[in-house]
DOGU-593477 format. One record per residue (C-alpha): residue number from 1; residue in three letters; x, y, z. Coordinates in pm, whole numbers, plus 32768, in hexadecimal, padded with zeros to 4 digits. Example, Ala and Ser with C-alpha at 12.3 -4.5 7.8 and 13.67 -1.06 7.14 Angstrom:
BEGIN
+-----+------+------+------+------+
: seq : type :    X :    Y :    Z :
+-----+------+------+------+------+
:   1 :  ALA : 84CE : 7E3E : 830C :
:   2 :  SER : 8557 : 7F96 : 82CA :
+-----+------+------+------+------+
END
This chain:
BEGIN
+-----+------+------+------+------+
: seq : type :    X :    Y :    Z :
+-----+------+------+------+------+
:   1 :  MET : 4C29 : 4774 : 5739 :
:   2 :  THR : 4D0E : 46CF : 5833 :
:   3 :  GLU : 4E59 : 463C : 57CA :
:   4 :  LEU : 4E8C : 44CA : 579A :
:   5 :  ALA : 4FB3 : 4433 : 5850 :
:   6 :  SER : 5077 : 42FA : 5803 :
:   7 :  PRO : 5051 : 41D2 : 58EC :
:   8 :  THR : 5148 : 41E1 : 5A09 :
:   9 :  THR : 51E8 : 408F : 59C7 :
:  10 :  HIS : 5324 : 4086 : 58F6 :
:  11 :  ASN : 536F : 3F1B : 589A :
:  12 :  HIS : 527B : 3F14 : 577D :
:  13 :  PRO : 5291 : 3E79 : 5622 :
:  14 :  GLY : 5263 : 3FD0 : 5582 :
:  15 :  ASP : 5388 : 4068 : 563C :
:  16 :  ILE : 54CB : 4074 : 5577 :
:  17 :  ALA : 55E3 : 4134 : 561B :
:  18 :  GLN : 568A : 4245 : 5553 :
:  19 :  PRO : 57E4 : 42D3 : 5598 :
:  20 :  PRO : 57EC : 443B : 5613 :
:  21 :  GLY : 57DB : 4530 : 54F4 :
:  22 :  SER : 577A : 4424 : 53FB :
:  23 :  ALA : 56F5 : 44AF : 52B6 :
:  24 :  GLU : 5660 : 4365 : 5241 :
:  25 :  LYS : 5526 : 4399 : 5174 :
:  26 :  ALA : 53DE : 4325 : 5207 :
:  27 :  LEU : 5366 : 42D5 : 50A7 :
:  28 :  SER : 5430 : 42C6 : 4F68 :
:  29 :  ILE : 5384 : 4285 : 4E1B :
:  30 :  ALA : 546B : 4268 : 4CEE :
:  31 :  ASN : 5404 : 4252 : 4B80 :
:  32 :  VAL : 52C1 : 4197 : 4BC8 :
:  33 :  SER : 51E1 : 414D : 4A9F :
:  34 :  HIS : 509A : 408F : 4A98 :
:  35 :  SER : 4FAB : 4035 : 4980 :
:  36 :  TYR : 4E4D : 3FA8 : 496A :
:  37 :  GLY : 4E62 : 3EF4 : 481F :
:  38 :  ALA : 4EB8 : 3FFA : 471A :
:  39 :  ARG : 4E6F : 411F : 4803 :
:  40 :  ARG : 4F98 : 41A4 : 48C4 :
:  41 :  ALA : 4F22 : 4222 : 4A18 :
:  42 :  LEU : 507C : 4280 : 4A9D :
:  43 :  ASP : 51A8 : 42E5 : 49CC :
:  44 :  LYS : 52FE : 42DD : 4A76 :
:  45 :  VAL : 5282 : 437A : 4BBA :
:  46 :  SER : 538B : 43DB : 4CB6 :
:  47 :  LEU : 5355 : 448B : 4E03 :
:  48 :  ALA : 53CC : 4483 : 4F6A :
:  49 :  VAL : 5334 : 44C3 : 50BF :
:  50 :  MET : 541B : 4519 : 51DE :
:  51 :  PRO : 53DC : 44CA : 534E :
:  52 :  ALA : 532C : 45E1 : 540F :
:  53 :  SER : 52A1 : 4679 : 52D0 :
:  54 :  PHE : 514A : 46AF : 5235 :
:  55 :  THR : 5149 : 4672 : 50BD :
:  56 :  ALA : 5012 : 46B4 : 4FEF :
:  57 :  LEU : 4FDF : 45E2 : 4EB7 :
:  58 :  LEU : 4F09 : 46CD : 4DE6 :
:  59 :  GLY : 4E50 : 4652 : 4CB5 :
:  60 :  LEU : 4CFB : 464D : 4C15 :
:  61 :  ASN : 4C23 : 4516 : 4C24 :
:  62 :  GLY : 4CC2 : 441B : 4B39 :
:  63 :  ALA : 4E22 : 44A8 : 4B61 :
:  64 :  GLY : 4EA4 : 435E : 4BE9 :
:  65 :  LYS : 4EA5 : 43A7 : 4D5F :
:  66 :  SER : 4DDE : 4272 : 4DC4 :
:  67 :  THR : 4EA8 : 4194 : 4CDB :
:  68 :  LEU : 4FE6 : 4211 : 4D80 :
:  69 :  PHE : 4F58 : 41CA : 4EDA :
:  70 :  SER : 4EF5 : 406D : 4E6A :
:  71 :  LEU : 505D : 402B : 4E03 :
:  72 :  VAL : 50F2 : 40B4 : 4F44 :
:  73 :  THR : 5006 : 3FDE : 5015 :
:  74 :  ARG : 503D : 3EA9 : 4F39 :
:  75 :  LEU : 4ED6 : 3E8C : 4EC8 :
:  76 :  PHE : 4F74 : 3E8C : 4D6C :
:  77 :  GLY : 50C1 : 3DF5 : 4D0A :
:  78 :  ILE : 51CF : 3EDD : 4C8A :
:  79 :  GLN : 51FA : 3EC7 : 4B12 :
:  80 :  ALA : 5323 : 3FB4 : 4AF4 :
:  81 :  GLY : 53F2 : 4086 : 4BE2 :
:  82 :  SER : 5428 : 4064 : 4D58 :
:  83 :  ILE : 5380 : 40CD : 4E9D :
:  84 :  ARG : 5436 : 40D9 : 4FEB :
:  85 :  ILE : 53AF : 4127 : 5144 :
:  86 :  PHE : 54C2 : 4189 : 5236 :
:  87 :  GLY : 55B6 : 40D2 : 5155 :
:  88 :  HIS : 54EA : 3F91 : 513B :
:  89 :  ASP : 5496 : 3F2F : 4FD6 :
:  90 :  ILE : 531F : 3EF0 : 4FC8 :
:  91 :  GLY : 534F : 3DCD : 4ED8 :
:  92 :  GLN : 5472 : 3D21 : 4F85 :
:  93 :  GLU : 5424 : 3D71 : 50F2 :
:  94 :  PRO : 52AB : 3DA3 : 50FA :
:  95 :  GLY : 5280 : 3D47 : 5269 :
:  96 :  GLU : 5386 : 3E3C : 52E6 :
:  97 :  ALA : 530D : 3F4D : 51FA :
:  98 :  LEU : 519D : 3F30 : 5250 :
:  99 :  ARG : 51DE : 3F2B : 53C6 :
: 100 :  CYS : 5268 : 408C : 53A3 :
: 101 :  MET : 512B : 410E : 5300 :
: 102 :  GLY : 4FC4 : 4166 : 535A :
: 103 :  VAL : 4EBB : 41A3 : 5250 :
: 104 :  VAL : 4D6B : 4252 : 523A :
: 105 :  PHE : 4CC2 : 41FA : 50F1 :
: 106 :  GLN : 4BBE : 42D2 : 5045 :
: 107 :  PRO : 4AA4 : 41D0 : 506C :
: 108 :  ARG : 4A39 : 4197 : 51D3 :
: 109 :  THR : 4ACB : 4052 : 5258 :
: 110 :  LEU : 4A3B : 4049 : 53B8 :
: 111 :  ASP : 4950 : 3F33 : 5426 :
: 112 :  LEU : 480F : 3FF2 : 5466 :
: 113 :  ASP : 477C : 3EE2 : 5543 :
: 114 :  LEU : 48A4 : 3ED5 : 5630 :
: 115 :  SER : 48DB : 3FD5 : 5740 :
: 116 :  VAL : 49E2 : 40E4 : 5730 :
: 117 :  ARG : 4AC7 : 4024 : 581B :
: 118 :  GLN : 4A8A : 3ED7 : 576D :
: 119 :  ASN : 4AFD : 3F6C : 5622 :
: 120 :  LEU : 4C44 : 3FD6 : 56C0 :
: 121 :  LEU : 4C7D : 3E8A : 5771 :
: 122 :  TYR : 4C31 : 3DC2 : 5637 :
: 123 :  HIS : 4D32 : 3E8C : 5574 :
: 124 :  ALA : 4E30 : 3E61 : 568D :
: 125 :  ALA : 4E02 : 3CE9 : 5680 :
: 126 :  LEU : 4E44 : 3CE9 : 5509 :
: 127 :  GLN : 4F84 : 3DAC : 554D :
: 128 :  GLY : 4FF9 : 3CAB : 564C :
: 129 :  ILE : 4FD4 : 3D95 : 5775 :
: 130 :  GLY : 4F98 : 3CE3 : 58BF :
: 131 :  ARG : 4E48 : 3D05 : 596B :
: 132 :  ARG : 4EC3 : 3DC8 : 5A97 :
: 133 :  GLU : 4F8C : 3EBE : 59C5 :
: 134 :  ALA : 4E6A : 3EE1 : 58D1 :
: 135 :  ARG : 4D74 : 3F36 : 59E7 :
: 136 :  LEU : 4E61 : 403A : 5A75 :
: 137 :  ALA : 4EA2 : 40D2 : 591F :
: 138 :  ALA : 4D30 : 40D8 : 58C7 :
: 139 :  GLY : 4CD7 : 4185 : 5A0C :
: 140 :  GLU : 4DE4 : 4289 : 59D8 :
: 141 :  VAL : 4D94 : 42DE : 5870 :
: 142 :  LEU : 4C1E : 42EE : 58B1 :
: 143 :  SER : 4C5A : 43DE : 59D0 :
: 144 :  ARG : 4D40 : 44BB : 5904 :
: 145 :  ILE : 4C57 : 44D3 : 57D6 :
: 146 :  GLY : 4B2A : 4521 : 58AB :
: 147 :  LEU : 4A71 : 43DB : 5871 :
: 148 :  ALA : 4AA2 : 433A : 59C7 :
: 149 :  ASP : 4932 : 436D : 5A16 :
: 150 :  ARG : 48D5 : 42B9 : 58D2 :
: 151 :  ASP : 49B4 : 4187 : 58FA :
: 152 :  GLY : 4887 : 40A0 : 591D :
: 153 :  SER : 47BC : 4147 : 5809 :
: 154 :  LYS : 4780 : 4098 : 56C0 :
: 155 :  VAL : 484B : 413F : 55AF :
: 156 :  ARG : 4712 : 4174 : 54DF :
: 157 :  ASP : 469B : 426A : 55E9 :
: 158 :  LEU : 47C9 : 4351 : 55BD :
: 159 :  SER : 47D7 : 4487 : 54E2 :
: 160 :  GLY : 48AB : 4487 : 53A6 :
: 161 :  GLY : 49BA : 4552 : 544E :
: 162 :  GLN : 49C4 : 446A : 557A :
: 163 :  MET : 49E4 : 433D : 5494 :
: 164 :  ARG : 4B0E : 43DA : 53E5 :
: 165 :  ARG : 4BB1 : 442C : 5533 :
: 166 :  LEU : 4B7C : 42C5 : 559C :
: 167 :  GLU : 4C1A : 4247 : 545A :
: 168 :  ILE : 4D4C : 4320 : 5496 :
: 169 :  ALA : 4D61 : 42A4 : 55FE :
: 170 :  ARG : 4D47 : 413D : 5581 :
: 171 :  ALA : 4E5D : 4179 : 5483 :
: 172 :  LEU : 4F3D : 41F0 : 55A0 :
: 173 :  MET : 4EFD : 40CC : 568D :
: 174 :  HIS : 503D : 4018 : 5626 :
: 175 :  ARG : 510A : 4159 : 563D :
: 176 :  PRO : 5167 : 4185 : 54CE :
: 177 :  ARG : 5261 : 428C : 5466 :
: 178 :  LEU : 51C0 : 42CC : 5312 :
: 179 :  LEU : 504F : 4322 : 52E8 :
: 180 :  LEU : 4F9C : 431A : 5196 :
: 181 :  LEU : 4E46 : 43BA : 516E :
: 182 :  ASP : 4D87 : 43A4 : 5024 :
: 183 :  GLU : 4C87 : 44BE : 5003 :
: 184 :  PRO : 4C2D : 4496 : 5176 :
: 185 :  THR : 4B43 : 45C2 : 518B :
: 186 :  VAL : 4A59 : 4569 : 506D :
: 187 :  GLY : 48F1 : 45A0 : 50D9 :
: 188 :  LEU : 4946 : 4656 : 521D :
: 189 :  ASP : 48D4 : 47B1 : 5282 :
: 190 :  VAL : 49C8 : 48D4 : 5298 :
: 191 :  LYS : 4A00 : 48BD : 5410 :
: 192 :  ALA : 4A44 : 4747 : 5407 :
: 193 :  ARG : 4B39 : 4778 : 52E6 :
: 194 :  VAL : 4BF8 : 4886 : 53A1 :
: 195 :  ASP : 4C02 : 47BB : 54E3 :
: 196 :  ILE : 4C8E : 4689 : 5432 :
: 197 :  LEU : 4D90 : 4752 : 5370 :
: 198 :  ASN : 4E09 : 47FF : 54AD :
: 199 :  HIS : 4E1C : 46B4 : 5561 :
: 200 :  VAL : 4EE5 : 4608 : 5450 :
: 201 :  ARG : 4FD6 : 472E : 5431 :
: 202 :  SER : 5010 : 4718 : 55A8 :
: 203 :  LEU : 506E : 45A9 : 557F :
: 204 :  ALA : 517B : 460F : 5486 :
: 205 :  GLY : 51FD : 4736 : 554D :
: 206 :  GLU : 51EE : 46AE : 56AD :
: 207 :  GLN : 5210 : 4536 : 5686 :
: 208 :  GLY : 52FB : 4532 : 555D :
: 209 :  ILE : 5215 : 446A : 547A :
: 210 :  GLY : 5244 : 448E : 5304 :
: 211 :  VAL : 50F2 : 44D7 : 5263 :
: 212 :  LEU : 5082 : 44B0 : 50F8 :
: 213 :  TRP : 4F2C : 4554 : 50D0 :
: 214 :  ALA : 4E81 : 4520 : 4F7E :
: 215 :  THR : 4D82 : 4628 : 4F1D :
: 216 :  HIS : 4CE5 : 46E4 : 4DFE :
: 217 :  LEU : 4C84 : 4809 : 4EDF :
: 218 :  PHE : 4D66 : 4939 : 4ECE :
: 219 :  ASP : 4CEA : 49C8 : 5017 :
: 220 :  GLU : 4D76 : 489D : 50D4 :
: 221 :  ILE : 4EDA : 490C : 5083 :
: 222 :  ILE : 4F97 : 4A1E : 513B :
: 223 :  PRO : 50D4 : 4AD9 : 50D0 :
: 224 :  THR : 51BC : 4A15 : 51B8 :
: 225 :  ASP : 5154 : 48C1 : 512F :
: 226 :  ASP : 5224 : 47EF : 5043 :
: 227 :  ILE : 515B : 47A3 : 4F0B :
: 228 :  VAL : 5164 : 46B3 : 4DE6 :
: 229 :  VAL : 508F : 470E : 4CB8 :
: 230 :  LEU : 5015 : 45D2 : 4C0A :
: 231 :  HIS : 4F5B : 45F0 : 4AC0 :
: 232 :  GLN : 4EFA : 44DC : 49CF :
: 233 :  GLY : 4FEB : 43F0 : 4A7B :
: 234 :  ARG : 511B : 44D5 : 4A6F :
: 235 :  VAL : 51C5 : 45AC : 4B76 :
: 236 :  LEU : 51C9 : 470F : 4AEF :
: 237 :  ALA : 5264 : 47BC : 4C1E :
: 238 :  ASP : 52D2 : 4779 : 4D81 :
: 239 :  GLY : 535C : 484E : 4E99 :
: 240 :  LYS : 52E2 : 495E : 4F82 :
: 241 :  VAL : 519C : 4A04 : 4F20 :
: 242 :  ALA : 5238 : 4B5F : 4F10 :
: 243 :  ARG : 534B : 4AEC : 4E23 :
: 244 :  ILE : 5258 : 4A3E : 4D39 :
: 245 :  ILE : 5181 : 4B77 : 4D29 :
: 246 :  ALA : 52B3 : 4C4F : 4CE6 :
: 247 :  ASP : 5342 : 4B65 : 4BDE :
: 248 :  ALA : 51F6 : 4B68 : 4B27 :
: 249 :  GLY : 51E7 : 4CE4 : 4B35 :
: 250 :  ALA : 508F : 4CC1 : 4BD1 :
: 251 :  ARG : 4FD5 : 4D86 : 4CDC :
: 252 :  ASP : 4F5C : 4C57 : 4DA0 :
: 253 :  LEU : 4F5E : 4ADB : 4DA4 :
: 254 :  HIS : 4E22 : 4ABC : 4CD3 :
: 255 :  SER : 4EB9 : 4B93 : 4BBF :
: 256 :  ALA : 5002 : 4AD6 : 4BD3 :
: 257 :  PHE : 4F4A : 498A : 4BB1 :
: 258 :  MET : 4E8B : 4A04 : 4A81 :
: 259 :  HIS : 4FCE : 4A7F : 49E5 :
: 260 :  LEU : 5085 : 4935 : 4A25 :
: 261 :  THR : 4F6D : 4856 : 49A7 :
: 262 :  GLY : 4F0D : 492F : 487E :
: 263 :  ILE : 4D9F : 490F : 48DB :
: 264 :  VAL : 4D74 : 4A7C : 4879 :
: 265 :  PRO : 4E5B : 4B48 : 4798 :
: 266 :  ASP : 4F72 : 4C08 : 483E :
: 267 :  PRO : 4F02 : 4D78 : 4831 :
: 268 :  GLY : 505D : 4DD8 : 47BA :
: 269 :  GLU : 5030 : 4D04 : 4684 :
: 270 :  LEU : 4EFC : 4DCA : 4622 :
: 271 :  ALA : 4FB9 : 4F12 : 4611 :
: 272 :  PRO : 4FF8 : 4F9A : 44B2 :
+-----+------+------+------+------+
END
C-alpha cells in the first residue's frame, strides 16, 4: 500500500508549531472517570500518547475504549479528570484541541451516495479548509493511497478496506498531529488489516503523527509498540510491549493480558 502524504500547504488550522526538541504530549488523559448512571465505565484512567508514536489501547469489548474515545472527541462531556491535546484542555479550548486531531470511528461514517472525492471535500469544508486547498489536498491523498482512479466512484462501490483507507485519508485532510482510530479493522480481511496497520504506523514514524489505536486483537500489536491495557474501565498496565510481558512473567502478550486481567488463573497460583 502506498504511503499517504500530508498536503503541501503549511498555513493550516491544524498546524501548531512546536519548538525543536519539544516533548509535549500529543494526548494527555489524567484521572478520567465516566459513569452511565450507577455503572462506572471508566475509573481514574490516565495515559499519554507522544508525537511520532504508535500506542495501542488494548481491551476486550466493553472495556471502555469507545467511551474514552467519545470523551476525547467531545461526544460526551467530561465528568471527572482532564484531557489535553498538545497542551489544549479539551473542555476549556475545544476548538484548538480538536483542530489538532483526526478520528476514525468504529462505525462507518462515510456518505455512501457521495463520491470518494466528494466525501473528502465535504469534510474539508466542515474543517474550514478553502476550496482550492481542499481540491489539492484531496488529489494528493487519493493518489498516495491508491484511490485516484476511484475518485468519482460512489463510496458504496468500494471494498471494506478501501473505505477504511478513505476514512483515514479524510481524517488527515486538515493535517492533524494526533490520530485516533477505534477498532478500525473490524470486519476486514487479513490483507486489508495488515495494509492499514502498516500505513498508520508509517504516519507515526515518517510524519510524526501521534497515533492511538484501539483494538481487542492481539495480533495487531508488535513488540515495538507502546501499549495501554484497559480492562473494565481501569488501566492495568502501560508501556512498551516487551516490558509489560516481562513484568507479568509471561511468554507473550496474550498470556500477559490474561495474567493482568485475571481472566484465567495464573499458572503459578495453581502450584502446590
